[in-house]
Residue, then its C-alpha position, 0 to 999 in steps of 0.5 A: m569322293s565316293d565310289s557313286a561319284l566316280p566317273v564311268s567312262g565306259v571307254a576301255h584304256w590299256r590300265d583297265y586291261l592291265a588291271l584285268c591281269k592282276p598284275t601283283i598276283v601275276a608278279l608273285i607268281v612269276f617270281t616264285a615260277v622264276v625261282g623253280m627254274f633256278l632251283s632245278t639246275p647246279g648251274l645258270v638257266p637255259w636263256d630260252a627257257l628263262l625267257f619264253g617259260t616265264l612269258g607263257i607262265g606268265l600270259a597263262a596266270a594274266s589270263a586265268a586273272a581276267i577270267n576270275h574277273v569276268v566270273d566274279q563281275h557281280i560280286d566285285s560290285i558289291m565288295s568295297r575292295t574290288r568295285r572299282r575293278p573294270l568291269p563293274r565300272g563298265n570300263i570294258s565290257v564281258p565280251a572284250a574281257i573274254r576275248f582278253a583272256f581268250v588271247l593271252g591263255l591261247s598266246s600263253m600256250l603256244i609259246l609253251v608248246w613251241l618253245v619251252n615243252l609240252l609238259t609245262a603247257v599241259l601243266t600250266l593249262v591244268s593250273l589256268i583252268g583250276y583257277g580259272f574255271v574250278y575255283s572261281m566257278y564252284l569252289k569259291r561259291a561252295t564251300p569255306q574250304n574254297i582257299v584251302i582246295g583251290g589252293a593247289a592251282g596257286a601253288a603250281p607256279p613253282v613247278l612249272g618253272w622247274t619243268a620249263v627247264a628240266n621237262q620232267l616233275d621232280p619231287l624236289s619241286l614238289l616240295l616248293f608247292l607244299i610250301i605254297f600251299a600250306w602258306t596260302p590258307p593263312h594268307f588269305w584267311a587274314l584278308a577274309i578276316y579284315r574283309k569279312n562284311d564284304y564277303a557276307n554281303a557277297r554271299i561268300p561263304m568264306l571261312p569267318v562268314t560260315h564259322g566266324t572270325e574266332f575259328t578262322r583265327l584258330h585255323i590260321l594258327l594252325y596252319t602257320v604251324v603247319l607251313f612252318i615244318v614244311t618249310l624245313l623239308p627243302y633242308v631236311t632233304y638236302m635241296s637247301g643249306i643253312l642259310y636256307l635254314c636261318g631264313a626260313i626259321a626268321l621269317g616263319g617265327g615272325f609269321l607265327y608271331y602275328a598268327v599268335r597275337m591274332q588269338r588274343d588281338h581280334s582288330d581288323r588293323l592286326a589282320l590286314e599286317t598278318f595279310n601284308y606280312s605273308i605277301v613279304y614273307l613269301m618273297a623273301l623265303f623264296a629269295f633265301l631258296l635262291a640265294d642258298h642254291y647259288l652260294p657254293a658257287l659263289m664261294s668257290a669262285l671266291a676261294 
């Protein structure tokens, strides 16, 4: 059945509101934030910081996602990937989506200020504004470097998780920020190549649209090399040990494999495979960080 033939109910369902939150993306954000929490302390994370920090950061991410839906409703209706979203389908009105985003954002701030700490609340608010407004309203439509510049907001979650427990900005937490910051361009540009026509039709100046796919593939490779180097920093700074190093090298080698292949294989299928691998890569990399962090305690307990 074609998109035009699909019925539009005009009645909001809870699944429509859930879709506004971009749950898959929020889940990845929350996961990296939780890893940041556990890396911030040699022991276990206090239950209140874990519970309320996760809830507050997750609600803020969902609020930013809902704002993005509102801002992008027109281009979402043009792009085949997004035209089934609640606003283009007419299942949720714009005022209702705005109210929903506001309630999520306000709830996040109240939880973080009163139940976590002010530093985390302020940094989370900056990230929310960065993605929901600065990136969505301006950067996305202003420059082909939108993903690079706007990636700072998406790279913040592990720092937010760290500060939720430690209540201070630690230089080591910024290494986690750098990892996601370097990961974002090759991750998203792979999708942008796959969806080039969509972005062109919506007049969004993504790099493949403005500079071509060959130029974008080269930059995917260059950023993947940078990412590989950046992911070695936790080991170099003694933040992590040999288990993480082995995982980072293996996962980074896999990412480089895809990036190198893309220089010769120009198929959309490979671009999509690279995008999908990048998601698994980030989750696995942070899982290695977490496992390595508690490995000494585990070994001591078993000794």
